[in-house]
N, C-alpha and C positions, 0 to 999 in steps of 0.2 A: 504493499499500500503507499510505503513510504517512498518506496522508486517509482511509482506511479506520478505520484504527487511532484517528486522532485523530476522526474520528466517533463512535467505538466510546466512546471513552475520555467525550467530552462526550454521548452519549446515557447514560453510566451515571452522570454527576452529575446532570442531567438528573432520574433516575428516583429520587436518592440525593435529591435537593431536596426533590420531591412527598412523596416518604416521610414527609420529615420534618416536614413541615409539613402533611400528614396525620396524624402521630403527636404533636405538641404536644398538650401535653393544655389544656384548655378554660380561660379565667381568669373563676373568681366572684369580683365583689369583693363585699369584706364590711365594712361600716362601721359603726365601733362608737366608747364613748364610755370604754372604760378606760385610764384615764393612769396613767401610772408603773409600781407594781411591778406593776401588773392587769394592763399592757399586753404586759408582759413573759410573764406564764402566758397570757394569749391568743396571742401569738407563738408560744408553746410548743405550743399547742393546731394552732395552724394547722400548723405547720412536723412535727409531727407526720403531721398528717393527708398533709400533699402528699407527705412520704416512703412513706408508705403505699401509694398507687397512683399512675397515670401520664395516668389520664383527666381528671382536673382538680386544677388549681390555684388556693387560696384567696390573695386580697392582700386583706391585713388592711389598712384605711386605721383612723387616730385622727380623728376628727373631732370632737372637744371636749365639751362635757357633753350631759347629755340633751337639753336642751333645744336647743343647740347644733345638732346632732343632727339632732333632729326637723326643726327650722327647714330646714335644709339639706334633707332630704330632700322636705319639702311642696315644695320649689323644682323638682327634678325629678320626683319622683313622676309615673307613665303616661310617663315619655319614655324614650330607649335611656339616658340618663345618669342610671339612676336603676342603682343597686347592687344585686345579687343579693338580698344580706343586709344588713338593717341593724337594730341593737338601739334597743330604744325601750324608755323604763322605763314601768314596770306603767301609771301613770296616763295613759300614750297610748292604753289598748288600743281604747274607744271610736272616739278621735281616726282610730286608724288602718284600725278595719274600716270605720268610715266613709266614709273616703277612696276606697276600690272600688279602691284601685293594690297589693292584696295578694293570695297564695294561700293559701286556709287551709290550715293544717299537716294539720288531719283527713283534706284532700283525698290529702294526698303521703301520708301513712301509711297511707289507705286502699289506693292504688297499688300501695302496694309490700307490703301484708298485714304492716305493721310489729304488733309486739305492744305497746301503750302499758301494758300493767300492771304491766310490768317498771319504769316510773316514778312518781314518787309522785303519786299522785292529786290528793293537796290542793293542792299546789302546782299542776299541771295544773288545776286549778277553779278556779283564778282567770282563767288565761284561756281558761276555757269561757265560750260564750257560747251560748243555745240549745240547749247539749250538744254544740256545734260545739267546736273545740280550733282558734284563730285562729293564736297563734305558739306557736315550743314555748321554754320557760323555758332562761335560762341563770343570769344571777346572782339566787339567789332569797334571800333572808333575809327577817328578821322580827327586830323589837322585844322587846330585852328588857332586866332589870333587872341593875345590875350593881355591885356592892357592895365596899369595904373589908372585909376578913372582920377583919384587924389593929382596924381601929378598934371592929368589931361587937366583939371579945371586951374592949377595953380598956375599952368602957362598960357591958359587962355582959350583954351583946346575944348573942343563940345565933348565930355565925355561919355555922352552915351551913343557916339558913332567913330567907330575905329577907321582907320584910313581904308580904303578901298582899292584903290587901285597903288601898282607901283611908285608914282610918282606922289603921288599925297602920302605914302607910309617914310619916301625919304624927307617932301619938307616937314611932318609930323616930328617922326625924331628929329630933324635937327632943331623944332623949335624947344623940344622935350630938354634937347643937349643944350643947348644955349640958357635956357631958365634954369638951367644946376638944381632942376627937382629931382633927376637922374641924372647918374653919370654920363649914364647913354641913352639912344633913345631908342635902338633897337638891337637885339640879337638873334642870330638864329642859330641853332644848336646842328653842329659838325655832323649831319645825317642826312642821310642819301633819300631815306622817306620824305622829306619837304619838297626835295628838288622834284620828287616824282608827282605830288601834289598838284605844285606849280606848274608844272607840265600840261596835267588834266584840264588846270582851271584857266590856262592858256590856247584851249581846246589845240593842240598835239601832243600827237602820239609819242609814246615813250620808244617802240620799238617800230621796224616795219612790217607787213603785213598786218595791219591794222592793229597794233599793239600784240602781234600773235594770235587775233582770234579770229584770223580769215587764213590762217596758215603757221608751216611754221617759220618762227622767226628767226630770221638771217645776222641782223643788223640792229644796232640800236640806232637813238635818232634825235641827237643832243648837238651836234653843232649849227643850229637856224635860227629862225628871229626868236622863239620863242625862249632857247637857251640861252642866247646872248643877254637876252631882256633880262631873265633872270641873275646869271650871271653879273654884268653891267650896274643894276641896284646894286647890289649886295657892295661891286666893288667899290661902285661911288663912296658909299656909307661909310668903305673903310677909311678909305681915302682922305675923308672930310672928319673923321675921326666923332660920326653920331651913331656909331655898330661898333660893336664889338663881338671876337667870337671867345666862347667859353670851354670849348672843346670838344669831345664829344661824350661827355658825363650827363647826362638827363639830370641829378640832383644835381650839380654845378651850375645849372644855369637855370632850374630850380630857384635855388639858392640866391643866385645874382639878382632875381624879379624881386623873390622875398623883401633881401634886403636893400633893394631899392636901387642897385645898381645900374639896372637896366629899365625903360619905362613900355615897350612891348617887347616879347616875342612869340616864336611858334611851339605851340604844344602839341602832345595830344589830347582829345577831351578827355581822356581815361585819367588824365593827371587833376583834370581840373578842380576838385574837390577837394585835395589835397592841397592846394593853391591859397583857393580862400579861405579853408579854417589854418591855415598858418599866417598870410596876409595881415597886418595890422592894418593893412587901409581898403578901401574897396575895389573891387576886382572885377574889370569890364571884360566883355567877349564879345569877337567879332567873326565874321566870316574870313576867309583866306583873301589876299588881296592879289590883285590879276594888273593883266596887263592895259587895261582900262576896268573902269567903275562897274561893268557888268559882271557880276558870277556866274561863272558857268557850272563849277563842280568841284566836288573833293573826291578823292578816295577814300577805300574802306580803310583800314588799318588793321590790327592783331590776330588773334588767328582762328582757324575752324577745326572741329572736328572729324576724324576720316574713321572708318572701320575697315580693320584689317579681313583679306578676303581666307585668309590661312589661318583661321581659327573654325568652329564647326556651325554650323549652320544655327543651331539652338545661341551660341553664346553671339552670332550674330544677332539675332535677334534680340536677344536683352540690351544688346546694345544699343539696339534702335529705339527700343524701348525705353534705355536711359533718356537717349537723347530727345526723344519730343516729350520727356518731365522737364528737361532742362531748360526747355523752351517754353512749356506751356506759361502763361500769364503770369500767375504767382513768382513762381521762381525766378520767370526774368527781371519784376520788380524790384526782387529783394539782391539777386543778382547786380541791376542796374544802382541800387539806390548804397549798396556796399562796395562796388567798385567802380563806379564812372563811366563805364561803357554801355554804351546802349542797348537796349533791351531788341531782342530779334523780332519778336511776336509784338503787334501792333495792339492787340487786345491788354498789356503790360500798362499801356497809360491811364485805364480807367479802372488801375489795383489801387485802393486807397491810399497804400502806402507811401505809391510810386506819386502818387499827386498831393500828398505832403509833402516829400521830399523836394519834388521841384519848385514848392513853395518857399523852402528853405533856400534853394540853390538855383533861384533863378536864371542863371549864366548856364545850366544845362537846355533848357528851352533852345537856347538861341544855338550851341552846340548839333542838338537834335533836328532844328528846322535848317541848318545847314546839308545834313545828308536828306533830307525832306525835298528839298529845293533845289537839290543838285540836278544837269540834264542826265538821263540815264541814257546813256553813249557808251561805244567803245575808246572814248578818250578818259570817260571814269570809270568804265568797269575792271580796270589796270591793265599794264602789260601781264603775257605769260611767258614766261623765260624760265627754262631749265635750271640758269644757272646765274639767277636773281641776286642770291648772297652775296655770289661774287663781284658780280656788275656793281651792288650796293656799295660795296668796300671803294673800287677802283673810284664812284661820284663821290665819296667822302674825301679820298685822293685830293680830288680835283677842285674841290669847295674849300680845302686847305691850302690849296696851291693860289686860288682867287685871294682869298684873305691873306696871303705874305704879297701879293701883289707883285712877281720876281717875273713872271711869265705873264705874256698878254692874254688874253682872254679867248682869241682867234686859235693860238696855242694850246693852252690846256684843252679846251676841247674837241681840236683834232686829234690830240694825246688818248685822250679821254675816249673816243670813239673807237681809236685805231686797237686800244689796250682791251676793250669790252666786245672789240668784233671776233677779236683772234680767241677769246676766251666760248663765244658761240660758238663758232665754227668747230670749236676743237669738240666741244659738247654732243655738237649736231652729230659730228664724223661718230661719234661714238656710241649713239643713242637711238638714233634714224637712219 
């Protein structure tokens, strides 16, 4: 009798173990590049998702910078060691498509009958190639102009209107510098992203084949009227002493603005909230300047989420389920409130928390309006280049040479084009 009871108990425990194993949620590995406070926000969304259901469990793992994450993915792409989800910066788009190791988000959307019209189409458009959406936007931003309203007032400038054209920017920077309210009127980070933004706003292609949207690009498009106007604007202000370089560090140029060393600078919209919170003066925001007063459009920056095709179908379904959750109005409102990035879901703007946050930070609505008013075209869709990270670094070197002023702008841009075209040619020979 005791033996029967023992066997019965053992059988019950065995069934319970089997049931527990079967009921365990499927682990979905998510690699990302969001450090510091951004990591906390990512982990909150992951925690919300894991608590909302019991079929999948997202494991978010910080992998370092965008470059580090992409390099780590390259090393394991196509193997079982690859993550189900990986965050890649926007300029890695063409490389990810060429890799052949991802499942386009469009396929997962269509299989689920997902209504993508609820998402910001302008943001989605960057990650569309030949009409197909390859990744899901996650942390999206654009370049904006940030200025010191108090300094504007004291210099006799309109504090409610930032300079709109290159010529107006030069005049305002000179007036700010002469007023001594700030040491320099203007500054721009030595970062290729801002050159890309101003090229798009100038209605000029960054690369041939209509930014690589109508074929594989073979060369960049810098030594033209738009490129020369941008470099000349900067060169003129450097010569006049109304603009200064604070190097390649985001924190250095932001500290220069907060400490009133500079009155106007270009930044990512994602950094706006921290600037407002730390400045002891009123912060103004305006659209990017262009060759004339007509604003045309800005580019999307940040990163998107990609789904690996080397993991199981069930893991891909779990990855997509998480992406849908992260794109929901409530999670997007939280993401925007806690980070400063744009919500990708239009309904997020109806969430009480985001409405309240925008009342506290009305400058964010200007940054949002810039994207919503940008013309949807192949100029603003962004360039597709498999070697974009390397090309961006070459642009940084050219911007620094322009600041030094030892070479002519024509010589700088010709050398820049030559260097970049060699990089593109080598990549195309190996990948196409």
